[in-house]
C-alpha positions in Angstrom: 36.3 -34.2 -86.2 37.4 -33.7 -89.8 40.8 -32.2 -90.2 40.5 -31.2 -93.8 37.8 -30.5 -96.4 36.8 -32.4 -99.5 39.5 -32.6 -102.2 39.5 -30.0 -104.9 39.6 -32.7 -107.6 35.8 -32.5 -108.0 33.9 -30.1 -110.2 33.8 -27.4 -107.6 35.1 -26.7 -104.0 32.9 -27.3 -101.0 33.8 -24.8 -98.2 33.3 -25.1 -94.5 32.0 -21.6 -94.3 30.7 -18.8 -96.5 32.6 -15.8 -97.7 32.9 -13.1 -95.0 32.7 -10.4 -97.7 29.5 -11.8 -99.0 28.0 -12.3 -95.5 28.4 -8.5 -94.8 26.2 -7.6 -97.7 22.4 -7.6 -97.9 21.0 -11.0 -98.9 20.9 -11.8 -102.6 18.7 -14.5 -104.2 20.8 -16.7 -106.4 19.5 -17.3 -109.9 18.7 -21.0 -110.0 15.7 -21.3 -112.4 16.7 -23.5 -115.3 16.4 -21.7 -118.7 13.6 -22.8 -121.0 15.9 -23.1 -123.9 18.7 -25.7 -123.9 20.6 -24.3 -126.9 22.9 -21.2 -126.7 25.4 -19.5 -128.9 28.0 -19.7 -126.1 28.2 -21.4 -122.8 30.5 -20.1 -120.1 31.5 -22.4 -117.2 32.4 -20.2 -114.2 30.9 -17.0 -113.0 34.0 -15.4 -111.6 35.7 -12.3 -113.0 37.0 -14.2 -116.0 33.8 -15.9 -116.9 31.6 -12.8 -116.4 34.0 -10.7 -118.5 34.0 -13.2 -121.3 30.2 -13.5 -121.3 29.7 -9.8 -121.2 32.0 -9.1 -124.1 30.6 -11.9 -126.3 27.1 -10.7 -125.6 28.1 -7.2 -126.6 29.7 -8.4 -129.8 26.9 -10.9 -130.7 23.8 -9.2 -129.5 21.5 -11.5 -131.4 22.9 -14.6 -129.8 22.4 -15.9 -126.3 25.0 -16.7 -123.7 24.6 -19.1 -120.8 26.8 -18.7 -117.7 26.9 -21.6 -115.3 28.5 -21.7 -111.8 28.4 -24.3 -109.1 28.1 -21.7 -106.4 26.1 -18.5 -105.8 27.8 -15.5 -107.2 30.3 -14.1 -104.6 30.5 -17.5 -102.8 33.0 -18.8 -105.3 36.7 -17.7 -105.3 35.6 -14.3 -106.8 34.1 -13.3 -103.6 36.7 -14.7 -101.3 39.9 -12.8 -102.2 41.4 -9.9 -100.3 40.0 -7.2 -102.7 43.3 -5.8 -104.1 43.2 -4.8 -107.8 47.0 -4.5 -108.5 47.9 -3.3 -111.9 51.6 -4.3 -111.7 53.6 -7.0 -113.5 54.2 -10.4 -111.9 56.0 -13.6 -113.1 57.9 -11.6 -115.7 60.3 -14.5 -116.4 57.6 -16.5 -118.2 57.9 -14.8 -121.5 59.2 -17.6 -123.6 61.5 -15.9 -126.1 60.7 -12.4 -124.8 62.8 -10.6 -122.2 61.4 -10.0 -118.7 61.3 -6.3 -119.4 59.2 -6.9 -122.5 56.9 -9.2 -120.6 56.5 -6.5 -117.8 55.6 -3.9 -120.4 53.0 -6.2 -121.9 51.5 -6.9 -118.5 51.4 -3.2 -117.6 49.4 -2.5 -120.8 47.0 -5.4 -120.1 46.3 -4.5 -116.5 46.0 -0.8 -117.1 43.4 -1.6 -119.8 41.6 -4.0 -117.6 41.5 -1.5 -114.7 40.1 1.2 -117.0 37.4 -1.2 -118.3 36.4 -2.3 -114.8 36.1 1.3 -113.6 33.8 2.0 -116.6 31.6 -0.9 -115.6 31.5 0.1 -112.0 30.6 3.7 -112.9 28.1 2.9 -115.6 26.3 0.3 -113.6 26.4 2.1 -110.2 28.2 -0.8 -108.6 28.7 0.1 -104.9 31.9 -1.8 -104.2 34.0 0.7 -102.2 36.3 1.4 -105.1 39.3 3.2 -103.6 42.5 3.9 -105.5 44.7 4.0 -102.4 47.6 2.0 -103.6 49.1 -0.6 -101.3 52.0 -1.2 -98.9 54.6 -3.9 -98.8 56.4 -4.4 -95.5 59.1 -6.7 -94.2 59.6 -8.1 -90.7 62.9 -9.9 -91.3 66.3 -9.2 -92.9 65.5 -11.7 -95.7 62.2 -9.9 -96.2 64.0 -6.5 -96.6 66.2 -8.0 -99.2 63.1 -9.3 -101.1 61.5 -5.9 -101.1 64.6 -4.1 -102.2 65.0 -6.6 -105.0 61.4 -5.8 -106.0 62.2 -2.1 -106.1 65.0 -2.8 -108.5 62.4 -4.1 -110.9 60.1 -1.1 -110.2 62.9 1.2 -111.3 63.5 -0.8 -114.5 59.8 -0.7 -115.3 59.4 3.0 -114.5 57.0 2.4 -111.6 56.9 5.0 -108.8 57.2 4.1 -105.2 57.9 5.6 -101.8 60.2 3.9 -99.3 59.1 3.9 -95.6 61.3 3.6 -92.5 60.3 1.8 -89.3 59.0 4.9 -87.5 56.7 5.9 -90.4 55.5 2.3 -90.7 54.6 2.3 -87.0 52.6 5.5 -87.5 50.8 4.2 -90.5 50.0 0.7 -89.2 50.1 1.1 -85.4 52.7 -1.7 -85.0 56.5 -1.9 -84.8 56.4 -5.4 -86.2 57.9 -4.3 -89.5 61.4 -2.9 -90.1 61.1 -1.7 -93.8 58.5 -1.1 -96.4 57.4 0.8 -99.4 54.2 2.2 -100.9 53.1 1.8 -104.5 50.1 3.7 -106.0 49.3 0.9 -108.4 46.3 -0.7 -106.5 42.6 -0.2 -106.0 40.7 -1.6 -103.0 37.3 -3.1 -103.5 34.8 -5.1 -101.6 35.2 -8.2 -103.8 31.8 -9.8 -103.1 30.1 -6.5 -103.9 32.0 -6.1 -107.1 31.3 -9.6 -108.5 27.7 -9.3 -107.5 27.4 -6.0 -109.3 29.0 -7.4 -112.4 26.7 -10.4 -112.4 23.6 -8.4 -111.9 24.4 -6.0 -114.7 25.1 -8.5 -117.5 23.6 -7.8 -120.9 20.0 -9.0 -121.5 21.1 -11.8 -123.8 23.2 -13.4 -121.0 21.4 -16.0 -118.8 23.0 -16.6 -115.4 22.5 -20.0 -113.7 23.9 -20.3 -110.2 24.2 -23.3 -107.8 24.4 -25.6 -110.8 27.6 -27.7 -110.9 28.8 -28.7 -114.4 29.6 -32.4 -114.2 30.5 -33.2 -117.8 31.6 -31.6 -121.1 31.8 -33.4 -124.4 31.4 -32.9 -128.1 33.0 -30.8 -130.8 31.4 -28.5 -133.2 28.3 -28.9 -131.0 29.2 -29.1 -127.4 27.1 -30.7 -124.7 27.4 -29.3 -121.2 25.8 -31.5 -118.5 24.9 -30.1 -115.1 23.3 -31.8 -112.1 19.8 -30.9 -113.5 20.1 -30.7 -117.2 22.1 -30.7 -120.4 22.7 -27.7 -122.6 24.2 -27.3 -126.1 26.3 -24.6 -127.7 28.7 -24.2 -130.7 31.2 -22.5 -128.4 32.3 -23.1 -124.8 34.4 -20.9 -122.6 36.1 -22.5 -119.5 36.7 -20.1 -116.7 36.6 -22.4 -113.7 40.3 -22.4 -113.0 41.7 -25.6 -111.4 38.3 -27.3 -111.5 38.6 -27.6 -115.3 40.6 -30.7 -114.4 37.4 -32.5 -113.6 36.3 -31.9 -117.2 39.5 -33.3 -118.6 41.3 -30.0 -119.2 44.9 -29.2 -118.0 45.1 -32.2 -115.6 48.9 -32.1 -115.8 49.3 -28.3 -115.7 47.3 -26.8 -112.9 46.6 -27.3 -109.1 44.2 -25.9 -106.6 45.6 -24.1 -103.5 43.4 -23.0 -100.6 44.2 -19.7 -98.7 42.5 -18.4 -95.6 41.2 -15.2 -94.1 39.6 -13.8 -91.0 37.6 -10.6 -90.6 36.9 -8.9 -87.3 33.6 -7.3 -86.3 33.4 -3.5 -86.8 35.9 -2.2 -84.2 35.3 0.7 -81.8 37.2 3.9 -82.4 39.7 3.3 -79.6 40.6 0.0 -81.2 40.8 1.4 -84.7 43.3 4.0 -83.5 45.6 1.1 -82.6 45.7 0.1 -86.3 47.4 3.4 -87.4 46.5 6.7 -88.9 44.9 5.7 -92.2 41.2 4.8 -92.5 41.8 2.2 -95.1 45.1 0.4 -96.0 46.4 -2.9 -97.2 49.8 -4.5 -96.5 51.4 -7.3 -98.6 54.1 -9.4 -97.0 57.7 -9.7 -98.2 57.3 -13.5 -98.6 54.6 -15.2 -100.6 53.6 -17.3 -97.6 53.5 -14.3 -95.3 50.5 -12.5 -93.9 48.4 -10.0 -95.8 46.6 -7.4 -93.8 43.8 -5.0 -94.7 41.9 -2.3 -92.7 38.6 -1.7 -94.4 36.5 1.4 -95.0 33.8 0.2 -92.6 36.2 -0.2 -89.6 37.1 -3.9 -89.8 40.4 -5.7 -89.9 41.3 -8.6 -92.2 44.1 -11.1 -91.7 45.0 -13.5 -94.5 47.6 -16.2 -94.4 48.5 -19.9 -95.0 48.2 -22.3 -98.0 47.0 -25.9 -98.2 47.0 -28.2 -101.2 43.8 -29.3 -102.8 41.8 -29.5 -99.5 40.5 -26.9 -97.1 42.0 -27.2 -93.6 39.7 -27.3 -90.5 38.3 -24.0 -89.3 39.8 -24.6 -85.9 43.2 -24.7 -87.4 42.5 -21.6 -89.5 41.3 -19.7 -86.5 44.4 -20.6 -84.4 46.8 -19.7 -87.2 45.2 -16.3 -88.1 44.7 -15.4 -84.4 48.4 -15.9 -83.9 49.3 -13.8 -86.9 47.0 -11.0 -85.5 48.3 -11.2 -81.9 52.0 -11.0 -82.9 51.4 -7.8 -84.9 48.9 -6.2 -82.5 49.4 -7.6 -79.0 47.6 -4.6 -77.4 44.2 -5.0 -79.1 41.4 -5.7 -76.6 40.3 -8.7 -78.6 41.8 -10.8 -81.4 38.5 -12.4 -82.4 37.1 -12.8 -85.9 33.5 -12.5 -86.9 34.1 -14.4 -90.1 36.6 -17.1 -91.1 36.8 -18.5 -94.6 38.9 -20.3 -97.1 39.1 -19.8 -100.8 40.8 -21.4 -103.8 43.3 -20.1 -106.3 44.7 -22.0 -109.2 48.5 -22.2 -109.6 50.7 -23.5 -112.3 54.3 -24.6 -112.1 55.8 -21.6 -113.9 53.2 -19.0 -113.0 51.7 -18.8 -116.4 48.0 -18.7 -117.3 46.6 -21.0 -120.0 44.8 -18.6 -122.4 43.3 -19.4 -125.7 42.0 -22.2 -127.8 41.9 -25.7 -126.4 40.3 -27.2 -129.5 38.0 -25.8 -132.1 35.1 -24.1 -130.4 36.5 -24.6 -126.9 38.3 -21.7 -125.2 39.8 -21.3 -121.8 41.6 -18.9 -119.4 42.8 -21.0 -116.5 45.5 -20.5 -113.8 45.1 -17.1 -112.2 48.1 -17.7 -109.9 46.7 -15.5 -107.2 46.0 -12.5 -109.4 42.4 -13.2 -110.3 40.4 -9.9 -110.1 42.1 -7.6 -112.5 43.9 -10.2 -114.5 40.8 -12.4 -114.7 38.7 -9.4 -115.9 41.0 -8.4 -118.7 41.8 -11.9 -119.8 38.1 -12.8 -119.8 37.3 -9.8 -122.0 40.1 -10.6 -124.4 39.1 -14.3 -124.5 35.6 -13.3 -125.4 36.9 -11.1 -128.2 39.2 -13.9 -129.4 36.2 -16.3 -129.5 34.2 -14.2 -131.9 37.2 -13.5 -134.1 38.3 -10.1 -133.0 41.9 -9.1 -133.0 43.9 -6.4 -131.0 47.4 -5.6 -129.8 46.4 -6.5 -126.3 45.1 -9.9 -127.4 48.4 -10.5 -129.3 50.2 -9.6 -126.0 48.4 -12.3 -124.1 48.8 -14.9 -126.8 52.6 -14.2 -126.9 53.1 -15.2 -123.2 54.3 -18.6 -122.1 51.8 -21.3 -121.3 51.8 -23.5 -118.1 54.4 -26.2 -117.9 54.0 -29.9 -117.1 53.4 -31.1 -113.5 54.3 -34.6 -112.3 51.5 -37.1 -111.6 50.2 -37.9 -108.1 51.5 -38.8 -105.6 54.7 -37.0 -106.6 52.8 -33.8 -107.3 51.3 -33.7 -103.8 54.7 -34.6 -102.2 56.4 -31.8 -104.1 53.7 -29.1 -103.5 53.3 -29.9 -99.8 57.0 -30.0 -99.3 57.4 -26.6 -101.0 54.6 -25.1 -98.9 56.2 -26.3 -95.7 59.7 -25.1 -96.8 58.4 -21.7 -97.8 56.4 -21.3 -94.6 59.5 -22.1 -92.5 61.5 -19.7 -94.7 58.9 -17.0 -94.3 59.5 -17.0 -90.5 58.1 -13.8 -88.9 56.6 -12.7 -92.3 53.8 -15.2 -91.5 
């Protein structure tokens, strides 16, 4: 039996199982018909939130030119449909501002994410995208004394940024979540819940008419300058402009090999639970809880009466489903020992792209080649607004928000293999041990 999946050093990840979010939706036929034309104004590699946002914006600003979007997977089976469905419009990694202060970086991020959330909401409304959009905010909760310290330190930043929050004591936490596992927490209104596969499918299926979407078509090579050639498994396409929005898998095309890594995270989703079981999950019909340690366990109760458990990291390879099931089941049981069952209907992994300093590469790689790479676990909202702004940058538009993004620090250097693997795996093990009961 295999103990880990294929490495993430290829042009795209190969998963053991499909996205649970996508499996819950009606079947959708991927767009796999090769376009008749092979020449486009712009080619976008990656049909996640960043790639679709860039393609949409370029198509709007250049209505007489065609855009080709290529993805190795069906829409919603890539990372865009495998996340937890939190749209958090709050700062993160505020120490990566270069010459700017952390407070200045935080204010820039708030402006960016607020603008991105407003734009996404407009797209959802104008295109009737049924994605369960729910501005419920989110909870943070700690199960350990170190976790409590982490949360209170985060609230110091909230006060500095002017962000509202409500602290929650253990009794109130137990009432809200149906468990006494946590000893302290807080609620922030700065979050919207979505069904991520439904959202990305809706965005893909509502692209402007001058955008051609090609799914299940891995890009295997990129070369040229001035006139770029993008080679896929079935054809070669040309464009004067290329946008890279495939995160860590840009490494396979020779981009950011010493700046970015792929990390797998894992989730399980229960079947729809009977009412007597849902009552054990607290008083709110939908809620999401973020742990006090990065390698802790994220929980989400969904609108349709399911329960999601997300935890664990692995470097560049997907771990075996048996290992994922055992780990997530343990996380579930420790928090809710009185549930009638701790079974999952769906188990899946997904990739995120991390950089050493938490920064995203955004902007010009070389003339005609643009990229937004390294979401660092904040892909939905950040990817959407960064993709939109990258599209505007590519056609020569300027704005204060674009200036904000361009002023932020870029990813720093990573050591080569095998030292990179040794360092990352050691860090994951150390942080997992440090997380303790937060896992």
